C-alpha positions, 0 to 999 in steps of 0.5 A: 501517477503510479497505482500501487496494487495488492499482490494477493487476496489478503486483509489490510493489516496495517497502514503505514502511509497516509495521504500527503506523506512523502515516501522513499523508494522501498519504504514499507507503506502497508502490511497485508496479512494472509495465511497468518503471514505479514506481507509488506507493500513497498513504494516502487519510487520516491514521491507523495502519497496522493490517495489511500484506497483501502482501510485497515482491516479491509479485505483486498483482492489481488490487483486492487489499488491500495495507493496512488503515488505521485513520483518525485 
């Protein structure tokens, strides 16, 4: 399992992936918002999203796990 983490302190603006969905490497999984900028979170590998650990509108901190990805 791969932990996909927040790269900075921000608000989770939009979730684009849900548990059980298949994603491709490089696909945008979520958008964070910080200082009026949108920062995309990309899938580091192709696989299956097993868990989403944050909700839209939630404040996340740098290093927080946002998704668990099962590669493959």
